[in-house]
C-alpha positions in Angstrom: -84.2 -40.7 -47.9 -87.5 -41.8 -49.8 -90.9 -41.5 -49.5 -93.4 -44.3 -50.1 -96.2 -46.2 -48.8 -96.9 -50.2 -48.1 -100.2 -52.1 -47.2 -100.1 -54.6 -44.5 -103.3 -57.1 -44.6 -103.9 -60.7 -43.2 -106.0 -63.5 -42.9 -107.6 -63.2 -46.5 -108.9 -66.6 -45.9 -109.8 -66.8 -49.8 -112.5 -69.1 -50.6 -113.4 -69.9 -47.0 -116.3 -72.6 -46.7 -119.7 -71.0 -45.5 -121.4 -74.1 -44.9 -125.0 -74.1 -43.8 -126.1 -70.9 -45.8 -128.7 -72.6 -47.8 -130.9 -73.3 -44.6 -131.4 -69.5 -44.3 -134.5 -68.1 -46.3 -133.7 -64.9 -47.8 -129.8 -65.0 -47.4 -127.3 -63.4 -49.8 -125.8 -66.8 -50.6 -124.0 -65.7 -53.6 -122.6 -62.4 -52.1 -121.3 -64.2 -49.2 -119.6 -66.9 -50.6 -117.5 -64.2 -53.4 -117.0 -61.8 -50.4 -113.6 -63.3 -49.7 -112.6 -62.8 -53.5 -114.5 -59.4 -53.9 -112.4 -58.2 -50.6 -108.9 -59.1 -52.2 -110.0 -57.7 -55.5 -110.4 -54.1 -53.4 -107.1 -54.6 -51.8 -105.5 -55.0 -55.0 -107.6 -52.0 -56.5 -106.0 -49.8 -53.4 -102.8 -50.9 -53.8 -102.5 -49.6 -57.3 -104.6 -46.5 -56.7 -102.2 -45.7 -53.6 -99.3 -46.4 -55.9 -97.5 -48.1 -52.9 -94.3 -49.9 -53.3 -95.3 -53.2 -51.7 -97.9 -55.3 -49.7 -97.3 -57.6 -46.9 -99.7 -60.5 -46.5 -99.2 -61.8 -42.7 -100.2 -65.4 -43.4 -103.5 -67.3 -43.7 -104.1 -66.5 -47.1 -106.1 -69.7 -47.6 -108.2 -71.3 -45.3 -106.7 -74.8 -45.0 -107.1 -77.6 -47.5 -109.0 -76.9 -50.8 -110.5 -79.4 -53.2 -108.7 -78.0 -56.4 -106.3 -75.1 -58.0 -108.7 -72.8 -58.8 -108.3 -70.8 -55.2 -104.4 -70.6 -55.7 -104.9 -69.8 -59.4 -107.3 -66.8 -58.8 -105.1 -65.4 -56.0 -102.0 -65.7 -58.6 -104.1 -63.7 -60.8 -104.4 -61.3 -58.3 -100.6 -61.1 -57.7 -100.0 -61.0 -61.2 -102.1 -57.9 -61.6 -100.1 -56.3 -58.8 -96.8 -57.5 -60.8 -98.1 -55.3 -63.8 -98.5 -52.2 -61.5 -94.6 -53.0 -60.3 -95.7 -53.7 -56.8 -93.7 -56.3 -54.8 -95.5 -59.2 -52.2 -94.0 -60.1 -49.1 -96.1 -63.2 -47.6 -95.4 -65.4 -44.4 -97.7 -68.8 -44.3 -99.7 -69.1 -41.2 -101.2 -72.2 -39.9 -104.2 -72.5 -42.4 -101.8 -72.0 -45.3 -99.4 -74.7 -43.9 -102.3 -77.3 -43.9 -102.7 -77.5 -47.5 -100.4 -79.6 -49.6 -101.5 -77.6 -52.9 -100.5 -74.3 -51.3 -96.8 -75.6 -51.1 -96.8 -76.7 -54.7 -98.0 -73.0 -56.1 -95.6 -71.0 -58.5 -96.2 -67.4 -57.8 -95.0 -64.7 -60.1 -91.6 -63.0 -59.6 -93.1 -60.2 -57.6 -93.9 -62.5 -54.9 -91.6 -63.5 -51.8 -92.7 -66.3 -49.3 -90.7 -66.4 -46.3 -89.2 -69.7 -45.4 -90.5 -72.2 -42.6 -87.0 -73.2 -41.4 -85.4 -69.6 -40.2 -86.3 -66.2 -40.6 -85.2 -64.5 -43.6 -84.2 -60.8 -44.3 -85.2 -59.2 -47.9 -83.1 -55.8 -47.9 -84.1 -52.7 -50.1 -81.0 -50.6 -50.0 -82.5 -47.7 -52.6 -85.4 -47.2 -50.7 -83.8 -48.2 -47.3 -86.0 -50.9 -45.6 -85.5 -54.2 -44.3 -88.2 -57.0 -44.2 -87.9 -60.0 -41.8 -90.2 -62.8 -41.7 -90.7 -66.7 -41.3 -93.6 -68.7 -42.3 -95.2 -71.7 -40.7 -94.0 -75.2 -41.2 -97.3 -76.8 -40.1 -100.4 -76.0 -38.9 -99.7 -75.9 -35.2 -96.5 -74.1 -34.4 -95.8 -74.0 -30.5 -92.6 -72.0 -30.4 -92.0 -68.4 -29.9 -90.5 -67.6 -33.4 -90.0 -64.2 -32.4 -87.0 -64.3 -30.9 -85.4 -65.7 -33.3 -85.8 -62.9 -35.8 -82.7 -61.1 -36.9 -81.4 -57.7 -35.5 -82.6 -54.8 -37.6 -80.4 -53.5 -40.6 -79.0 -50.2 -39.5 -80.3 -46.9 -41.2 -83.2 -49.1 -42.7 -86.8 -49.0 -41.9 -87.4 -52.3 -40.5 -90.4 -54.4 -40.7 -91.1 -58.0 -39.0 -93.8 -60.2 -40.6 -95.2 -62.5 -37.9 -98.2 -64.8 -37.8 -99.0 -65.2 -33.9 -101.5 -64.6 -30.8 -99.1 -62.3 -29.1 -99.8 -62.9 -25.2 -102.8 -64.9 -26.1 -106.0 -64.2 -27.3 -109.5 -65.2 -26.5 -110.8 -67.1 -29.1 -107.8 -67.9 -31.1 -105.1 -70.8 -30.7 -101.8 -69.9 -29.2 -99.7 -70.3 -32.3 -96.3 -68.9 -32.5 -96.7 -67.6 -28.9 -94.7 -64.4 -27.9 -94.7 -61.4 -25.8 -95.7 -57.7 -26.7 -92.2 -57.1 -25.1 -90.5 -59.5 -27.6 -91.6 -57.4 -30.5 -91.2 -54.1 -28.7 -87.5 -55.1 -28.1 -86.3 -56.4 -31.4 -85.9 -52.6 -32.4 -87.9 -53.0 -35.3 -90.0 -49.9 -36.6 -93.2 -51.8 -37.6 -94.5 -55.4 -36.7 -96.9 -56.6 -39.5 -98.9 -59.1 -37.5 -101.6 -62.0 -38.7 -103.8 -64.4 -36.8 -105.9 -62.4 -34.9 -109.2 -61.3 -37.2 -109.9 -58.3 -35.2 -107.8 -54.6 -35.7 -105.7 -54.2 -32.6 -103.0 -51.5 -32.4 -101.1 -53.3 -29.8 -98.1 -50.6 -29.7 -97.5 -47.0 -31.5 -93.7 -47.2 -30.4 -92.7 -49.2 -32.4 -96.3 -50.0 -34.5 -97.4 -53.7 -33.7 -100.4 -54.3 -35.5 -103.1 -56.7 -36.1 -104.9 -55.5 -39.1 -107.8 -58.0 -38.8 -108.9 -60.3 -41.6 -109.8 -58.1 -44.9 -113.7 -59.7 -44.8 -116.1 -60.9 -41.9 -117.2 -64.3 -42.7 -119.8 -64.9 -40.0 -121.6 -63.6 -37.0 -118.8 -63.6 -34.7 -116.4 -61.4 -37.3 -118.3 -58.0 -36.9 -117.8 -54.6 -37.8 -115.3 -52.9 -40.4 -112.7 -54.9 -42.3 -109.7 -54.3 -44.0 -105.8 -53.4 -44.2 -103.6 -50.9 -42.8 -102.1 -48.3 -45.2 -98.8 -47.0 -43.9 -96.8 -44.0 -45.2 -93.0 -43.6 -44.8 -91.1 -40.5 -45.2 -87.0 -39.6 -44.8 -86.8 -43.1 -42.8 -89.7 -42.4 -40.5 -93.3 -44.0 -40.5 -95.3 -41.0 -40.7 -98.9 -42.2 -40.7 -100.9 -45.3 -40.5 -104.7 -45.8 -41.3 -107.3 -48.4 -41.5 -108.8 -48.8 -45.2 -112.3 -50.4 -45.5 -111.8 -53.8 -48.2 -115.4 -55.7 -47.1 -118.2 -56.1 -49.4 -120.7 -57.8 -46.7 -120.1 -56.4 -43.3 -121.9 -58.3 -40.0 -123.3 -56.5 -37.1 -124.5 -57.5 -33.7 -127.6 -55.2 -33.1 -128.3 -55.3 -29.6 -132.0 -53.9 -28.5 -132.8 -53.3 -25.1 -136.5 -53.9 -24.4 -136.3 -52.6 -20.9 -139.6 -50.2 -20.1 -141.0 -51.8 -23.6 -144.5 -53.2 -23.1 -145.6 -54.7 -26.4 -144.2 -56.8 -29.2 -145.0 -53.4 -31.6 -142.8 -51.2 -29.3 -139.8 -53.7 -29.6 -140.3 -54.0 -33.3 -140.1 -50.2 -33.5 -137.0 -50.2 -31.5 -135.1 -52.3 -33.5 -136.8 -50.5 -36.7 -134.7 -47.7 -35.3 -131.4 -49.7 -34.6 -131.2 -50.7 -38.1 -131.9 -47.4 -39.8 -128.8 -46.2 -37.9 -126.8 -49.2 -38.9 -128.0 -48.5 -42.5 -127.3 -44.7 -42.2 -123.5 -45.6 -41.0 -122.8 -47.9 -43.3 -124.1 -46.8 -46.9 -123.7 -48.9 -50.1 -122.9 -52.2 -48.1 -124.4 -55.3 -47.8 -125.3 -55.7 -44.3 -126.1 -59.1 -42.1 -127.4 -58.5 -38.9 -127.8 -60.6 -35.7 -130.4 -59.1 -33.4 -129.9 -59.9 -29.6 -132.9 -58.8 -27.4 -132.0 -58.1 -24.0 -133.6 -56.4 -20.9 -136.3 -57.1 -18.4 -139.7 -56.2 -20.7 -143.4 -56.7 -20.2 -143.4 -57.8 -23.8 -141.1 -61.0 -23.3 -143.8 -63.4 -23.3 -145.6 -61.9 -26.4 -142.5 -62.2 -28.3 -141.3 -65.5 -27.2 -144.7 -67.4 -27.8 -144.3 -67.1 -31.4 -140.3 -66.9 -32.3 -141.1 -67.5 -36.2 -143.2 -64.8 -36.8 -141.5 -62.3 -34.6 -138.2 -63.1 -37.0 -140.2 -63.0 -40.3 -141.4 -59.5 -38.7 -137.8 -58.6 -38.2 -136.7 -59.7 -41.6 -139.3 -57.7 -43.2 -138.4 -54.1 -41.4 -135.1 -54.7 -42.7 -135.9 -55.3 -46.0 -138.5 -52.4 -45.6 -135.6 -49.9 -44.9 -132.7 -51.6 -47.3 -133.0 -54.5 -49.8 -129.3 -54.9 -48.9 -130.3 -56.0 -45.4 -130.2 -59.5 -44.2 -131.2 -60.4 -40.5 -129.4 -63.7 -40.0 -130.9 -64.5 -36.4 -132.9 -63.2 -33.2 -131.0 -64.2 -30.2 -133.9 -64.0 -27.3 -132.3 -63.1 -24.1 -135.0 -60.9 -22.3 -136.6 -61.6 -19.3 -139.7 -60.7 -17.5 -141.1 -60.5 -13.7 -144.7 -61.4 -13.3 -146.7 -58.2 -12.0 -150.3 -59.8 -11.4 -152.9 -60.1 -8.6 -152.5 -63.9 -9.8 -152.1 -66.5 -6.8 -148.8 -67.4 -5.5 -149.2 -70.7 -6.9 -148.7 -69.0 -10.3 -145.4 -67.9 -9.5 -144.5 -71.1 -7.7 -145.3 -73.0 -11.1 -143.5 -70.5 -13.3 -140.1 -70.8 -10.9 -140.4 -74.5 -11.0 -140.8 -74.6 -14.6 -137.7 -72.3 -15.0 -135.6 -74.3 -12.4 -136.0 -77.9 -14.3 -135.6 -76.5 -17.4 -132.2 -74.7 -16.7 -131.2 -78.1 -14.8 -132.0 -79.9 -17.8 -130.4 -77.4 -20.4 -127.3 -77.2 -18.1 -126.6 -80.7 -17.3 -124.7 -82.6 -20.1 -125.7 -85.9 -18.6 -129.5 -85.1 -18.3 -129.1 -84.0 -22.0 -127.6 -87.3 -23.3 -130.2 -89.4 -21.4 -132.9 -87.3 -23.0 -131.4 -87.8 -26.3 -131.2 -91.4 -26.2 -134.7 -91.4 -24.6 -135.9 -89.5 -28.0 -133.8 -91.5 -30.5 -136.3 -94.4 -31.0 -139.1 -92.0 -31.0 -137.2 -89.8 -33.9 -136.7 -92.8 -35.8 -140.4 -93.5 -35.8 -141.2 -89.7 -37.4 -142.8 -90.1 -40.5 -140.6 -88.4 -43.4 -143.0 -85.2 -44.0 -142.4 -84.2 -40.2 -138.4 -85.1 -40.3 -138.8 -82.3 -43.2 -140.6 -79.9 -40.9 -138.1 -80.7 -38.4 -135.0 -79.1 -40.5 -131.8 -79.0 -38.9 -133.4 -79.2 -35.0 -132.8 -83.0 -34.9 -134.0 -85.0 -31.7 -130.5 -86.8 -32.2 -128.8 -83.7 -31.7 -128.3 -82.8 -27.7 -127.7 -79.0 -28.7 -130.9 -78.7 -30.7 -133.0 -80.4 -27.7 -131.5 -77.9 -25.3 -133.1 -75.5 -27.8 -136.4 -77.2 -27.8 -136.2 -77.1 -23.9 -135.5 -73.6 -23.5 -138.4 -72.8 -26.2 -141.0 -75.2 -24.4 -140.2 -73.1 -21.0 -140.7 -69.8 -22.7 -144.1 -71.2 -24.1 -145.6 -72.6 -20.9 -144.4 -69.9 -18.9 -146.2 -67.4 -21.1 -149.5 -69.2 -21.3 -149.2 -69.3 -17.3 -148.4 -65.6 -17.3 -151.7 -64.8 -19.2 -153.9 -66.7 -17.1 -152.1 -65.2 -13.9 -153.0 -62.0 -15.3 -156.6 -62.3 -16.0 
């Protein structure tokens, strides 16, 4: 029996288009756009350093269509580096790979095996006693259960299945190649190398059924550490699995509870403490933070009255802690209860404003009507005001909803000040 290691990664999304970055002042645009390539280079370096026998890539190498061959040529160069190190690569195409006509025409070096899409195929290595089973996507929307058609396990081999799938459905992901966990565990394989879900999940340990997550977070919804799974095999048994980080830029949701905080400065101080903790836990890493303020706080109106200045203060705090910090956005979810000696009318006015604003913001019909009403006004705005307006357009119902909620906060804050005097 032999001892060896292999790497399992998925959802590389090389050169994933990250649109709209230029609108963010201070955003590390070059680092973000180059992050997927840097993460792949880290994967190749890890494979060589660990002297793995092979690398599994469980789909979505690319990000759909791409305008030229540069992305594919770059990937081939990385696969060639693995070839020179004597490392084989086993790939199934996922839904994004199947979208691209260019992808299907690429010629990979001979250490790379891309599994066919018509039916599952098995690659056997009798010397190391392993069998790898896989099937690629034929097109970008596979609705049938591919897992049920995978072959029976090879006797006296470690059996590994590669599959791009959602498994029992996953919130926020299309239900491609749907199957159940039971479909996989009953197959008799030792390890299922899955792809498609961008968050690491170990669905089973007997047998192993693992989503490694993507190798690099691409936006604020793909938070935390990203990387691959290193698997160790000894005497015909999987003896260890471990996550290995590959990302070069890490996204975090930084929730700050402002409950009990009474001033704007106290909230900023709390944000500073949270950011310092994240930096300490993630040394030598470019960090993109989305700060979410929650809780019932007396500082609510002081903060929402001037969100732009508050955001700039948060950016300054981040840069004061580390020049590798980028505060991407502030989400204002705080609330307040007006504690004052003001007359009852003030509370009625506040309640009325909140109710009407929420009704408008939550009604698609009301937003559509308001968008139509403002359309002519928007056309008459002088060019210099349109530049100031930026991406928040009066032709956009989403932007108008944002304007409504900002106006509610601003009016309420002034009324609250008046009630408390």
